[in-house]
DOBA-90782 format. One line per field, with one value per residue (C-alpha): residue number from 1; chain; x, z, y; residue in three letters. Coordinates in Angstrom, 2 decimals, decimal comma, always signed. Layout:
<pts>
k: NUM ...
c: A ...
xx: X ...
zz: Z ...
yy: Y ...
r: ALA ...
</pts>
This chain:
<pts>
k: 1 2 3 4 5 6 7 8 9 10 11 12 13 14 15 16 17 18 19 20 21 22 23 24 25 26 27 28 29 30 31 32 33 34 35 36 37 38 39 40 41 42 43 44 45 46 47 48 49 50 51 52 53 54 55 56 57 58 59 60 61 62 63 64 65 66 67 68 69 70 71 72 73 74 75 76 77 78 79 80 81 82 83 84 85 86 87 88 89 90 91 92 93 94 95 96 97 98 99 100 101 102 103 104 105 106 107 108 109 110 111 112 113 114 115 116 117 118 119 120 121 122 123 124 125 126 127 128 129 130 131 132 133 134 135 136 137 138 139 140 141 142 143 144 145 146 147 148 149 150 151 152 153 154 155 156 157 158 159 160 161 162 163 164 165 166 167 168 169 170 171 172 173 174 175 176 177 178 179 180 181 182 183 184 185 186 187 188 189 190 191 192 193 194 195 196 197 198 199 200 201 202 203 204 205 206 207 208 209 210 211 212 213 214 215 216 217 218 219 220 221 222 223 224 225 226 227 228 229 230 231 232 233 234 235 236 237 238 239 240 241 242 243 244 245 246 247 248 249 250 251 252 253 254 255 256 257 258 259 260 261 262 263 264 265 266 267 268 269 270 271 272 273 274 275 276 277 278 279 280 281 282 283 284 285 286 287 288 289 290 291 292 293 294 295 296 297 298 299 300 301 302 303 304 305 306 307 308 309 310 311 312 313 314 315 316 317 318 319 320 321 322 323 324 325 326 327 328 329 330 331 332 333 334 335 336 337 338 339 340 341 342 343 344 345 346 347 348 349 350 351 352 353 354 355 356 357 358 359 360 361 362 363 364 365 366 367 368 369 370 371 372 373 374 375 376 377 378 379 380 381 382 383 384 385 386 387 388 389 390 391 392 393 394 395 396 397 398 399 400 401 402 403 404 405 406 407 408 409 410 411 412 413 414 415 416 417 418 419 420 421 422 423 424 425 426 427 428 429 430 431 432 433 434 435 436 437 438 439 440 441 442 443 444 445 446 447 448 449 450 451 452 453 454 455 456 457 458 459 460 461 462 463 464 465 466 467 468 469 470 471 472 473 474 475 476 477 478 479 480 481 482 483 484 485 486 487 488 489 490 491 492 493
c: A A A A A A A A A A A A A A A A A A A A A A A A A A A A A A A A A A A A A A A A A A A A A A A A A A A A A A A A A A A A A A A A A A A A A A A A A A A A A A A A A A A A A A A A A A A A A A A A A A A A A A A A A A A A A A A A A A A A A A A A A A A A A A A A A A A A A A A A A A A A A A A A A A A A A A A A A A A A A A A A A A A A A A A A A A A A A A A A A A A A A A A A A A A A A A A A A A A A A A A A A A A A A A A A A A A A A A A A A A A A A A A A A A A A A A A A A A A A A A A A A A A A A A A A A A A A A A A A A A A A A A A A A A A A A A A A A A A A A A A A A A A A A A A A A A A A A A A A A A A A A A A A A A A A A A A A A A A A A A A A A A A A A A A A A A A A A A A A A A A A A A A A A A A A A A A A A A A A A A A A A A A A A A A A A A A A A A A A A A A A A A A A A A A A A A A A A A A A A A A A A A A A A A A A A A A A A A A A A A A A A A A A A A A A A A A A A A A A A A A A A A A A A A A A A A A A A A A A A A A A A A A A A A A A A A A A A A A A A A A A A A A A A A A A A A A A A
xx: +150,89 +150,38 +150,48 +147,86 +148,25 +145,52 +146,58 +144,35 +145,02 +146,26 +148,66 +152,34 +153,30 +150,57 +151,41 +155,12 +154,40 +152,05 +154,73 +157,43 +155,16 +153,60 +156,95 +157,76 +154,68 +152,28 +148,60 +147,99 +144,70 +144,60 +141,49 +140,68 +137,50 +138,40 +137,63 +141,23 +144,76 +147,18 +145,79 +146,87 +148,48 +145,16 +143,68 +140,93 +138,38 +138,24 +136,36 +136,54 +140,16 +142,13 +144,59 +147,18 +145,80 +148,41 +152,21 +153,94 +157,70 +159,36 +162,79 +164,98 +164,53 +166,74 +163,94 +161,70 +164,48 +165,25 +161,58 +160,99 +164,31 +163,63 +160,31 +162,06 +161,34 +162,63 +161,38 +162,16 +159,80 +156,94 +157,23 +158,23 +160,36 +162,14 +164,77 +164,11 +166,92 +165,24 +164,28 +161,98 +161,39 +161,07 +159,71 +159,22 +156,68 +159,42 +161,33 +163,51 +163,21 +165,58 +165,82 +167,54 +169,17 +170,16 +173,75 +175,10 +177,55 +174,94 +172,67 +175,56 +176,11 +172,40 +172,49 +175,53 +173,58 +170,55 +172,14 +175,92 +179,05 +178,94 +175,54 +176,76 +179,64 +177,14 +175,10 +178,12 +178,82 +175,13 +175,19 +178,35 +176,80 +173,45 +175,25 +177,18 +174,02 +172,25 +175,15 +175,29 +171,58 +170,58 +171,47 +171,63 +168,29 +166,02 +166,56 +165,89 +162,60 +162,18 +165,04 +165,86 +168,55 +170,64 +170,09 +171,13 +174,36 +175,07 +174,47 +176,58 +179,35 +181,45 +184,18 +181,68 +179,93 +181,24 +179,46 +176,23 +176,57 +177,19 +173,69 +172,59 +169,66 +169,77 +169,60 +166,48 +166,48 +165,54 +168,42 +170,86 +170,24 +171,56 +175,00 +174,87 +172,68 +172,30 +169,72 +166,31 +164,91 +167,40 +166,66 +162,98 +163,72 +165,70 +163,55 +160,74 +162,34 +160,74 +157,32 +158,25 +157,46 +154,71 +156,75 +157,61 +161,16 +161,08 +160,81 +162,16 +165,75 +168,48 +168,91 +166,26 +168,91 +169,42 +166,40 +168,64 +170,87 +167,86 +166,72 +170,20 +170,37 +167,49 +163,89 +161,89 +158,75 +156,35 +154,80 +151,05 +151,05 +152,07 +149,17 +150,94 +153,42 +150,68 +149,16 +152,55 +152,97 +149,42 +149,91 +153,12 +151,40 +148,50 +150,92 +152,35 +148,90 +147,84 +144,05 +142,63 +139,27 +138,75 +135,70 +135,46 +135,86 +137,39 +135,35 +137,50 +140,89 +140,02 +142,15 +141,83 +144,18 +146,07 +146,96 +145,59 +143,72 +141,95 +139,37 +135,70 +134,43 +131,81 +129,32 +129,78 +132,00 +135,04 +138,48 +141,00 +144,73 +148,01 +149,06 +147,56 +149,31 +147,67 +148,64 +146,87 +147,51 +148,26 +146,17 +143,10 +144,15 +144,73 +141,34 +139,56 +138,51 +139,46 +137,98 +138,71 +140,93 +143,68 +143,59 +146,67 +148,62 +150,26 +150,53 +147,97 +149,15 +148,33 +146,53 +149,44 +151,82 +149,96 +151,75 +150,62 +147,40 +146,74 +144,16 +144,59 +142,88 +143,02 +142,25 +142,36 +143,11 +145,06 +147,96 +150,05 +153,01 +155,29 +157,11 +156,00 +158,07 +156,97 +157,43 +156,98 +157,04 +155,86 +156,93 +155,40 +157,55 +157,31 +157,86 +158,09 +154,70 +153,10 +154,12 +153,37 +149,87 +149,38 +150,93 +150,32 +147,22 +145,59 +144,82 +145,98 +148,30 +147,15 +150,06 +150,57 +153,34 +151,90 +153,15 +152,02 +152,49 +152,17 +151,49 +151,69 +155,02 +158,26 +161,23 +159,07 +157,32 +153,88 +151,02 +148,52 +145,43 +144,39 +146,73 +146,35 +147,51 +147,62 +147,76 +148,52 +148,76 +149,59 +146,83 +146,36 +145,24 +141,86 +139,59 +137,87 +136,93 +135,56 +138,80 +138,16 +134,94 +133,94 +134,96 +138,38 +139,06 +137,78 +140,06 +143,03 +142,24 +142,02 +145,23 +147,03 +146,01 +147,03 +150,52 +150,80 +149,68 +152,24 +154,94 +153,81 +151,53 +147,93 +145,40 +142,37 +139,24 +136,77 +138,71 +137,14 +138,45 +138,08 +139,05 +140,20 +140,71 +141,48 +137,88 +137,86 +141,26 +139,90 +137,00 +139,32 +141,86 +140,02 +141,69 +144,09 +142,24 +143,52 +147,20 +148,95 +152,24 +151,38 +153,18 +155,20 +158,97 +159,67 +162,62 +165,66 +163,70 +160,53 +161,36 +161,79 +158,19 +156,86 +156,00 +158,03 +156,97 +155,75 +152,84 +152,28 +149,86 +151,32 +150,44 +149,63 +152,21 +152,33 +153,14 +152,58 +153,66 +152,76 +155,27 +159,02 +160,83 +158,27 +156,14 +156,73 +156,50 +159,86 +159,67 +156,17 +157,33 +160,26 +157,87 +155,96 +159,14 +160,19 +156,80 +157,08 +160,57 +159,32 +156,45 +158,84 +160,99 +158,08 +156,35 +159,61 +159,07
zz: +81,25 +82,25 +85,98 +87,59 +90,56 +92,26 +94,13 +96,82 +97,09 +94,52 +96,81 +96,04 +97,10 +95,04 +91,97 +92,21 +92,61 +89,61 +87,42 +88,35 +87,91 +84,64 +82,97 +83,77 +81,92 +84,85 +84,33 +87,10 +88,28 +90,87 +92,99 +95,16 +96,86 +96,11 +92,67 +91,95 +92,55 +95,20 +98,52 +101,16 +98,46 +97,56 +96,27 +98,18 +96,47 +98,14 +96,81 +93,19 +93,22 +94,31 +97,20 +98,03 +101,11 +101,90 +101,81 +100,67 +100,71 +97,68 +98,51 +97,51 +93,83 +92,98 +94,07 +91,29 +88,74 +89,19 +89,03 +85,77 +84,23 +84,94 +83,11 +80,04 +80,51 +82,63 +85,54 +83,66 +80,86 +83,27 +86,00 +86,15 +89,25 +90,49 +93,25 +96,28 +97,44 +100,82 +102,31 +104,90 +106,75 +110,56 +113,03 +116,79 +118,88 +121,34 +118,45 +115,47 +111,91 +110,28 +106,80 +106,13 +102,74 +100,59 +100,99 +104,42 +104,73 +103,79 +106,50 +108,98 +108,24 +108,72 +112,05 +113,10 +112,48 +114,25 +117,34 +117,24 +115,94 +118,54 +117,30 +113,69 +114,57 +116,22 +113,04 +110,95 +113,29 +113,16 +109,35 +109,31 +111,62 +109,79 +106,51 +108,07 +109,48 +106,13 +104,24 +106,72 +106,44 +102,86 +101,29 +104,34 +105,89 +103,46 +100,60 +102,68 +102,26 +105,99 +108,11 +111,51 +113,98 +113,26 +109,52 +109,61 +111,39 +108,73 +105,87 +107,42 +108,18 +111,26 +109,95 +109,98 +113,24 +114,73 +111,99 +112,79 +116,49 +115,54 +114,03 +117,66 +117,82 +121,63 +122,17 +121,95 +119,42 +121,82 +124,29 +121,50 +119,88 +123,05 +122,01 +119,04 +120,07 +123,26 +121,75 +122,46 +119,22 +117,19 +119,25 +118,38 +114,70 +114,28 +116,67 +114,20 +111,98 +114,23 +113,03 +109,46 +110,47 +112,91 +116,07 +119,19 +119,39 +123,06 +122,15 +118,60 +118,12 +117,28 +114,07 +112,58 +112,33 +108,86 +107,67 +107,73 +105,07 +103,00 +102,83 +102,12 +99,19 +97,67 +98,18 +95,04 +94,23 +91,97 +89,42 +89,42 +92,98 +94,75 +93,37 +90,00 +91,32 +91,77 +88,39 +86,70 +88,23 +87,28 +83,69 +83,43 +84,88 +82,46 +79,53 +80,64 +80,60 +84,23 +84,67 +87,21 +88,85 +90,89 +93,02 +93,61 +97,26 +98,19 +100,83 +101,38 +100,48 +99,89 +101,35 +100,11 +100,98 +103,33 +100,42 +99,18 +95,98 +95,06 +96,12 +96,77 +95,90 +97,82 +95,02 +95,36 +92,33 +92,77 +91,22 +91,13 +91,32 +91,70 +94,29 +96,14 +97,23 +100,07 +99,80 +102,89 +106,59 +107,90 +110,99 +108,78 +108,08 +111,74 +112,65 +110,12 +107,88 +104,82 +106,13 +108,89 +106,63 +106,52 +110,17 +110,93 +108,10 +110,42 +114,11 +115,49 +116,29 +119,91 +120,24 +122,19 +119,40 +116,70 +115,02 +114,93 +113,38 +112,43 +111,92 +108,53 +106,99 +103,24 +102,56 +100,04 +101,61 +101,27 +103,70 +104,85 +107,06 +107,42 +104,15 +103,54 +101,63 +100,11 +103,45 +106,76 +110,40 +113,32 +116,80 +120,19 +123,32 +124,80 +122,17 +124,53 +126,04 +122,60 +122,37 +125,99 +125,39 +122,26 +123,27 +127,04 +127,50 +124,08 +123,36 +121,17 +123,08 +124,00 +122,02 +118,91 +116,38 +113,01 +109,65 +106,76 +103,16 +100,70 +97,51 +95,14 +96,40 +94,83 +96,12 +98,29 +95,61 +96,92 +94,55 +93,61 +95,83 +97,66 +97,76 +98,40 +101,83 +103,89 +107,64 +109,94 +113,67 +115,25 +116,93 +118,68 +116,50 +118,15 +115,16 +115,93 +119,34 +118,26 +117,25 +119,03 +119,50 +117,41 +120,19 +120,47 +116,74 +116,50 +119,36 +117,56 +114,52 +116,62 +118,49 +115,29 +113,75 +116,94 +116,70 +113,09 +114,12 +116,95 +114,39 +112,11 +109,65 +109,27 +107,36 +105,87 +107,99 +107,26 +104,53 +102,69 +104,42 +104,38 +107,63 +107,99 +111,49 +112,96 +112,55 +108,83 +108,34 +109,99 +107,53 +104,56 +105,76 +107,92 +110,79 +111,58 +114,08 +111,89 +112,35 +109,19 +109,41 +110,62 +113,81 +115,60 +115,44 +119,17 +120,86 +119,39 +117,89 +116,94 +113,27 +113,16 +114,36 +110,95 +108,78 +105,68 +102,11 +102,71 +105,09 +107,20 +104,55 +101,36 +98,30 +100,26 +100,04 +101,75 +100,63 +101,91 +104,74 +107,51 +106,29 +105,84 +105,06 +106,39 +105,72 +103,32 +99,54 +98,66 +101,42 +100,45 +96,83 +97,86 +99,77 +96,56 +94,70 +97,48 +97,33 +93,54 +93,94 +96,38 +94,06 +91,12 +93,12 +94,46 +91,07 +89,18 +86,84
yy: -31,95 -28,32 -27,74 -25,51 -23,18 -21,16 -18,04 -16,58 -12,85 -10,34 -8,50 -8,09 -11,61 -13,22 -11,14 -11,96 -15,68 -15,56 -13,96 -16,45 -19,47 -18,32 -17,72 -21,38 -22,59 -22,99 -22,15 -19,61 -18,15 -15,36 -14,84 -11,84 -10,71 -7,09 -5,62 -4,64 -5,89 -4,67 -5,85 -3,36 -1,22 +0,32 +3,53 +5,30 +7,56 +10,97 +14,01 +12,96 +11,84 +8,77 +8,79 +6,13 +4,39 +1,77 +1,36 +4,53 +3,83 +2,20 +0,75 -2,22 -1,50 -4,48 -6,84 -5,54 -5,23 -8,93 -9,93 -8,06 -9,11 -12,79 -12,37 -10,97 -7,28 -4,41 -2,36 +0,86 -0,18 -0,81 +1,84 +5,50 +5,92 +9,02 +8,85 +11,02 +13,25 +13,77 +10,42 +11,98 +15,23 +15,05 +17,57 +17,67 +19,49 +20,47 +22,01 +21,26 +19,97 +17,49 +16,03 +12,72 +12,30 +9,35 +10,58 +9,59 +12,46 +15,01 +13,61 +13,71 +17,39 +18,06 +16,21 +18,24 +21,44 +19,99 +18,41 +18,85 +17,17 +14,38 +13,23 +13,40 +11,07 +8,73 +8,74 +7,78 +4,84 +3,89 +3,83 +1,75 -0,83 -0,88 -1,53 -4,41 -5,97 -5,72 -7,31 -10,18 -10,99 -10,07 -13,41 -15,64 -14,68 -12,82 -15,28 -18,41 -20,30 -20,92 -19,60 -20,99 -19,91 -23,00 -22,72 -19,09 -20,00 -22,61 -20,19 -17,46 -19,96 -20,50 -18,22 -15,32 -16,14 -12,91 -10,94 -12,77 -11,94 -8,31 -8,12 -7,56 -9,99 -10,13 -6,37 -4,25 -1,43 +1,38 +0,97 +0,07 +3,46 +5,05 +3,81 +6,17 +9,10 +11,10 +13,47 +11,87 +13,25 +11,21 +8,14 +8,65 +9,08 +5,89 +3,88 +4,38 +1,74 -0,89 +0,25 -0,68 -4,25 -3,30 -3,66 -1,71 -0,32 -1,26 -4,96 -5,25 -6,45 -3,97 -5,97 -3,68 -1,01 -2,51 -0,48 +2,58 +1,02 -0,05 +3,58 +4,93 +2,53 +4,48 +5,58 +6,25 +8,17 +6,26 +8,58 +8,07 +6,74 +3,56 +1,55 +1,74 -0,84 -3,41 -2,55 -3,00 -6,47 -7,43 -6,29 -8,28 -11,35 -11,01 -10,76 -14,11 -15,71 -15,34 -15,24 -12,80 -13,42 -10,28 -9,71 -13,47 -14,44 -17,78 -19,55 -22,65 -24,03 -27,66 -30,44 -33,99 -36,80 -34,45 -32,19 -28,87 -29,69 -26,48 -23,90 -23,52 -20,05 -18,13 -18,78 -22,54 -23,17 -25,38 -24,91 -27,75 -27,01 -28,84 -26,27 -23,32 -20,12 -18,23 -14,56 -13,30 -13,01 -16,49 -15,81 -16,25 -19,84 -20,66 -19,20 -21,40 -18,52 -20,62 -23,85 -26,32 -28,39 -25,76 -24,65 -26,83 -25,16 -22,62 -21,90 -19,47 -15,95 -15,08 -11,77 -10,15 -11,17 -9,23 -6,35 -2,74 -1,61 +1,99 +4,65 +6,30 +9,27 +9,75 +13,38 +16,14 +19,50 +22,69 +23,07 +26,01 +26,79 +23,77 +22,90 +19,34 +16,83 +13,51 +11,65 +13,51 +12,42 +14,54 +13,45 +14,15 +14,10 +10,59 +7,92 +4,90 +5,73 +5,37 +1,72 +0,89 +2,24 +0,13 -3,18 -3,21 -1,06 -1,71 +1,92 +4,79 +7,10 +10,57 +12,05 +9,91 +10,25 +11,30 +10,11 +12,31 +11,19 +14,07 +12,15 +15,12 +16,44 +15,36 +17,36 +19,57 +21,62 +22,62 +21,81 +24,47 +24,32 +21,17 +18,18 +14,46 +13,34 +10,16 +10,74 +7,80 +7,13 +3,78 +1,78 -1,57 -4,51 -4,97 -4,54 -7,83 -6,43 -3,10 -1,42 +1,86 +3,78 +6,77 +9,20 +7,51 +7,70 +11,25 +12,24 +10,64 +12,81 +15,95 +15,25 +14,38 +17,69 +19,48 +18,00 +19,12 +22,60 +22,69 +21,84 +24,66 +22,87 +23,90 +21,82 +23,56 +23,18 +20,36 +18,56 +15,64 +12,51 +8,74 +7,07 +3,47 +2,07 -1,36 -2,46 -1,62 -3,26 -6,41 -6,38 -5,88 -8,45 -11,02 -12,80 -10,00 -7,83 -5,03 -5,96 -4,76 -6,66 -10,16 -11,10 -8,43 -8,88 -8,86 -10,52 -12,18 -15,08 -13,20 -13,06 -16,85 -17,28 -16,26 -19,24 -19,92 -20,56 -24,11 -24,56 -27,66 -28,94 -30,32 -28,34 -25,18 -22,40 -19,02 -15,49 -11,97 -9,71 -12,16 -14,78 -14,76 -12,49 -10,01 -6,98 -4,10 -3,91 -5,52 -8,15 -9,23 -9,42 -11,60 -13,87 -14,52 -15,37 -17,74 -19,49 -19,86 -21,28 -23,91 -24,87 -25,19 -27,58 -29,62 -29,92 -30,55 -27,61
r: MET THR ARG THR VAL ALA ILE VAL GLY ALA GLY MET GLY GLY LEU ALA ALA ALA ILE ASP LEU ALA ARG GLN GLY VAL ALA VAL THR VAL PHE ASP SER LEU PRO THR VAL GLY GLY LYS MET ARG ARG VAL ALA VAL ALA GLY THR GLU VAL ASP GLY GLY PRO THR VAL PHE THR MET ARG TRP VAL PHE GLU GLN LEU PHE ALA ASP ALA GLY THR SER LEU ALA GLU ARG LEU ASP LEU ALA PRO LEU ASP VAL LEU ALA ARG HIS ALA TRP ARG GLN GLY GLY CYS LEU ASP LEU TYR ALA ASP VAL GLU ARG SER ALA LEU ALA ILE ALA ASP PHE ALA GLY ALA HIS GLU ALA ASP GLY TYR ARG ARG PHE CYS HIS ASP SER ARG ARG ILE TYR ARG THR LEU ALA ASP THR PHE MET ALA ALA ASP ARG PRO SER PRO LEU GLY LEU VAL ARG ARG VAL GLY LEU THR ARG ILE GLY GLN LEU TRP ALA THR SER PRO TRP ARG ARG LEU TRP PRO ALA LEU GLY ASP TYR PHE SER ASP PRO ARG LEU GLN GLN LEU PHE ALA ARG TYR ALA THR TYR CYS GLY SER SER PRO LEU GLU ALA PRO ALA THR LEU MET LEU VAL ALA HIS VAL GLU GLN ASP GLY VAL TRP ARG VAL ARG GLY GLY MET HIS GLU VAL ALA LEU ALA LEU ALA GLN LEU ALA ALA SER LEU GLY VAL GLU PHE ARG LEU GLY GLU ALA VAL GLU THR ILE GLU VAL ARG GLY ARG ARG ALA ARG GLY LEU LYS LEU ALA GLY GLY ALA ARG VAL ASP ALA ASP ALA VAL VAL PHE ASN GLY ASP CYS ALA ALA LEU ALA GLU GLY ARG LEU GLY ALA GLY VAL ARG PRO ALA VAL ALA ALA VAL PRO ARG PRO ALA ARG SER LEU SER ALA VAL THR TRP CYS LEU ARG ALA ALA THR ALA GLY PHE PRO LEU HIS HIS HIS ASN VAL PHE PHE ALA GLU ASP TYR PRO SER GLU PHE ARG ALA ILE PHE ALA GLU ARG ARG ILE THR GLU SER PRO THR VAL TYR LEU TYR ALA GLN ASP ARG ALA GLU GLY GLU PRO PRO ALA GLY ALA GLU ARG LEU LEU MET LEU VAL ASN ALA PRO PRO ASP GLY ASP ARG GLY GLY GLY SER GLU PRO VAL LEU SER ARG ALA TRP GLU ARG GLY LEU ALA LEU LEU GLU ASP CYS GLY LEU SER VAL ALA ALA ASN PRO ALA THR VAL ARG THR GLY PRO GLN GLU PHE GLU GLN LEU PHE PRO GLY THR GLY GLY ALA LEU TYR GLY ARG ALA THR HIS GLY ALA LEU GLY THR PHE ALA ARG PRO GLY SER ARG SER ARG ILE ARG GLY LEU TYR LEU ALA GLY GLY SER VAL HIS PRO GLY ALA GLY ILE PRO MET ALA THR LEU SER GLY ARG LEU ALA ALA ARG CYS ILE ALA ARG ASP LEU ASP LEU
</pts>
């Protein structure tokens, strides 16, 4: 008898789960209220063109190579990827510009020119330690269905307990960086890795240093834009027989006999299934957005525990002055104050850091005329409480542009823009308040607070950036594969 699985949400986790289940003979149907696949990895229409409006950094290529290979094809056949020589370009209002490269020694030489030989030596030590942390946790933590502190110790093994302790879970990232860098600009640069999972570097564990190694292992530019990744996964899934029902909102995940049995759609239709995968923010389940029956599926996320939200502007504009690269970060002076403002005071700082994604730039070549840009500043996840007034969001735009100008970049006046703030993110992804990464990874045990692949309700499985192993394109993809693996075991596929 053919098993059936219904997947709620066509983001990266849902697509990966669909691929893995379909290739094992499962009849899979994917539902999404949006008219296209990708979830947060979306395209935004601006002035007659489309701009990437979600995740922009493609790393951990091996995750996708394994997914495609297991399905009988290859990543190279499905996506056109180009490695980036420059991982990101960084600039500071108080002065200085620094590129980081995929090659560690080349970055060290750039840091030596930027801040001196002592800081370059600190960077080499930092890279050594980040590589060690990554190697300790890649198989023992990321690949686990539902990690726990004790389970992690068991997987690492008593003979390697010292390596586990050296992942620095008890230290905060911000002070730990002081062991490597005395230049505050470099501390800012590498503290930004905490934001990759929506957290504050003042509260996130130093374990997140491992992001440095992830980037050094390769960052790729996706030709055609990041949304092509989601399209490639959807096309592969469809070729395996997966049915997509886009533009169809799920009203309820139905529970009968203490087990998830299917879905009720917004139009009233019912869909039976042997298992259900929820590829959305788990907070929506705990808030009853998918019905009272699945509220116990996960623990609620307290408002203070939510991860970062953002204000983004997708725009098409001509630029001049500063030589943009594909990924660019512009820093103001006081980085800690930005996160105190967001997490303690629930406001956007007066001097926000600005991330600028120049979609049309490869190795720095300026396009002719206007170019597609995504500008982002961090914001508190209060979209369900207003998410910032119009004057507040307009001021964030003006101050972001002022920082760019102070760093030498001018953006043509009155560009066509589409703004998305916490309130809009809450509407797109209900139950989050606009939080983009699920629960913030704060404290030594914060990462263990994310739910695993199996929910507390039999037959209901979880995928996406709010569950283990976390947010980001490769992590969300891994979460889908972990959910599919659990279903295969439970249904004896």
